[in-house]
N, C-alpha and C positions, 0 to 999 in steps of 0.2 A: 433327772438332770435337766437343768434349765437350758433352754435353747438361747443362743446369743441373739441379741436384738439386731435386726436388719436396719441399721441406721441410715435413713435417707437424709440427704442434704436438704436444708431448708431453701425456700425460694430466695432469700437474701444471700445465702452462701453461694448458690448457683449464679445469681446475677453479679455478685461481687467478683467472682472468678472470671465470668464471661467478660465483664467490662474492663477488668484489670488486663486481661490478655488482649482485648481489642484496643485499648488505649496504648498499651506497650507496643503493639504492632503498628498502630498509626504513627507513633512517635519515633519508631526505629528507622535506621538507615536501611542497609541491606537486610531485609527480613527473611526469616525462615518459616516455611509453612509448618514446621515442627512446633513452633511457638503456638500456633493456633490449635493444634491437636489437644492441648491441655484443656480446652474449654469448648471446642467445636467437634462434633462427630464427623467422621470421614464422609458420611452421606448427608451432611447438612444442606439445607436449602433456605435461603433468605429471599422473601418476596417483597421487593421495593416497589413503591407506587409508580405507575406509568408516567406520571407528570414530572418526575425528578430526573436530573441528568444521569443518575445511576439506576435507571428503571430496570425492572425485570426480575427474573428468578436467577439467583446466583447459587450454583450447585457445587457441592464438595468443598474441600479445603482450598483447592485451586480457585474456585469461584468466589469464595468468601475472601480469600487473599486479594483477588482482582477487585472486588467491591471495595475493600478497605483502601487499596492503592488509589482507586478512582476517587474515593471520598477524601483521601489525603491531598490529591491534586486540587480539589475544590475548596476544602476547608482548612484553614490554618490552625483552628482551635475548635475542639468539640468538648463540651462539659455537660455533665449530668448532675442535677441538684434535686434534693428532696425525693430520692428514690423510695417508692413504696411498692409492695408486692403482695400478691395472694397466690396460693398454690392449691391445685386440685390434682392429686396423683402426679402425672408427668407434665402437667400444664402449669405454666407460671404466667400470671397476668401482672404486668408492671406498668407503673406510671411515674413520671418525673417532669421536671422542667429541663428542656434541652436548649443549650446555647450553641449556636454554630456561627463561626466567624469566617467570612469569605476571604480566601487567599488573595483574590484579584482586587477586591475593593476595600477590604478591611472592615466592612460593615458587619454587624452582628445581628442575628435574629434569635430571640429568646421566646419560647412558647411551650405550651403543654405538649407532652408526647406520651404515647402508650404503645405497648407491644404485647402480642400474644406469642408465647414461646413454648415449645415442646422440647423436653429433654429425654435423652436415652443414655443410660450409664453415666449420669451426671454431666453430660455434654450436650450442647444445643444441637438438635437435629432439624428443627424448623422454627423460623422466626417470621412474624408478620408485623412490621411496624406501622403505626398510625400517627402521622404528623398532623398537628392541629390545623395548619394553614400552609399548604404547599405553594399557594400563590405568593404568600409573603416570602417564602424561601426563594422562589424563583426571582422575585423582585430584588432581593439582596444580591443575587448572582449576576444581575444585569449591569 
């Protein structure tokens, strides 16, 4: 008897689900952490650079929800273009062009962006973003 294939989701499938949930959460009014559970593991941690206004490690669904709410306060628009990804087991390496529009000034920064992501059970458990130029991002926010 043939054993059924253990179909793993591709890097692009994982990323599309994660970004769709993240963007829906960022654009929502009263949000529910249940929305995040579809793409983010309950033990998720996101490591944001120390130089950004949302610096630090954001732990669990509560932490990721707080991170996204903080980002929503700062950015009126966030878009991802030219998404590319490579996968090695549970690790996904992604790159894109990230556009961020400041809610306060209306100014937009557009730059290369990369992230190292680790998934468990098809949900993000750890993310480390790499912004091309955090100084440019901070200048747009001033």
